[in-house]
C-alpha positions in Angstrom: -2.2 -39.6 -33.0 -2.1 -39.9 -36.8 1.1 -41.8 -37.2 0.5 -44.3 -34.3 3.6 -43.2 -32.6 4.1 -43.5 -28.8 4.1 -40.1 -26.9 4.0 -38.7 -23.3 2.6 -35.6 -22.2 3.8 -33.6 -19.1 4.0 -30.3 -17.5 0.3 -29.9 -17.1 -1.0 -26.7 -15.2 -4.2 -26.7 -13.5 -6.8 -24.2 -14.7 -7.1 -20.8 -13.0 -10.3 -19.2 -13.0 -10.9 -15.3 -13.5 -12.2 -14.1 -10.2 -14.7 -11.3 -10.4 -13.9 -9.7 -7.1 -10.3 -9.8 -6.5 -9.1 -7.4 -3.8 -5.4 -8.0 -5.0 -6.4 -6.9 -8.7 -8.0 -4.0 -7.3 -5.2 -2.8 -5.5 -2.7 -3.5 -8.4 -4.9 -1.5 -10.7 -5.2 1.5 -8.4 -1.5 1.6 -7.8 -0.7 1.0 -11.5 -2.8 4.1 -12.4 -1.1 6.2 -9.7 2.4 5.0 -10.7 2.1 5.0 -14.6 -0.9 7.4 -15.2 -2.5 4.7 -17.4 -5.1 2.0 -16.9 -3.7 -1.5 -17.0 -5.1 -3.9 -19.4 -6.8 -6.8 -17.5 -7.2 -10.0 -19.3 -7.9 -13.4 -18.6 -5.7 -15.7 -21.0 -5.2 -19.4 -21.8 -1.7 -20.0 -20.7 0.4 -22.3 -18.3 0.7 -20.1 -15.5 2.0 -20.9 -11.9 -1.0 -19.1 -10.4 -2.9 -22.2 -11.4 -0.9 -24.4 -9.3 -1.3 -22.4 -6.3 -5.0 -21.6 -6.8 -5.6 -25.5 -7.2 -4.1 -26.0 -3.7 -5.2 -23.1 -1.8 -9.0 -22.6 -1.2 -10.2 -18.8 -2.2 -6.5 -18.2 -3.3 -6.5 -14.6 -4.8 -3.7 -14.2 -7.2 -2.8 -12.1 -10.3 -0.1 -12.4 -13.0 1.9 -9.4 -13.6 5.4 -8.7 -15.0 7.6 -6.9 -17.2 7.5 -6.4 -20.9 9.1 -9.6 -22.8 9.8 -9.9 -26.4 10.4 -13.0 -28.4 9.6 -15.3 -25.6 10.9 -18.9 -25.7 13.3 -18.1 -28.7 17.1 -17.7 -28.6 16.0 -14.0 -29.3 14.1 -13.5 -26.0 14.6 -10.2 -24.5 13.5 -8.3 -21.2 12.8 -4.6 -20.7 15.1 -3.3 -18.0 12.9 -0.3 -17.4 9.7 -2.2 -17.4 11.3 -4.5 -14.9 12.1 -1.6 -12.6 8.3 -0.3 -13.0 7.1 -3.7 -12.1 9.4 -4.2 -9.1 8.3 -0.6 -7.7 4.4 -1.5 -8.3 5.2 -4.7 -6.4 6.9 -3.0 -3.5 3.9 -0.8 -3.3 1.2 -3.7 -3.1 3.2 -5.3 -0.6 3.3 -2.1 1.4 -0.4 -1.9 1.1 -1.1 -5.4 2.2 1.0 -5.2 5.3 
């Protein structure tokens, strides 16, 4: 570090690799299209997600990260879309039903 000050790092999330063939992602995309009549945006991003923690400990773990619309995340103005939360909840229920 430039100022020669002591520091400590913590909260490391292990990497989470994008799976080319993901049954869970395919199910999610199909249900999303059925429910919302839209094609979901599937992206691999660089972020500290819990999926990396699970994937690091479970061999061949298939996981996706989804959620409702959030605004001004990690600020005092952070907001959550209630209507988007309801849509996400309904999609999760349908995914669980399909995976039974």
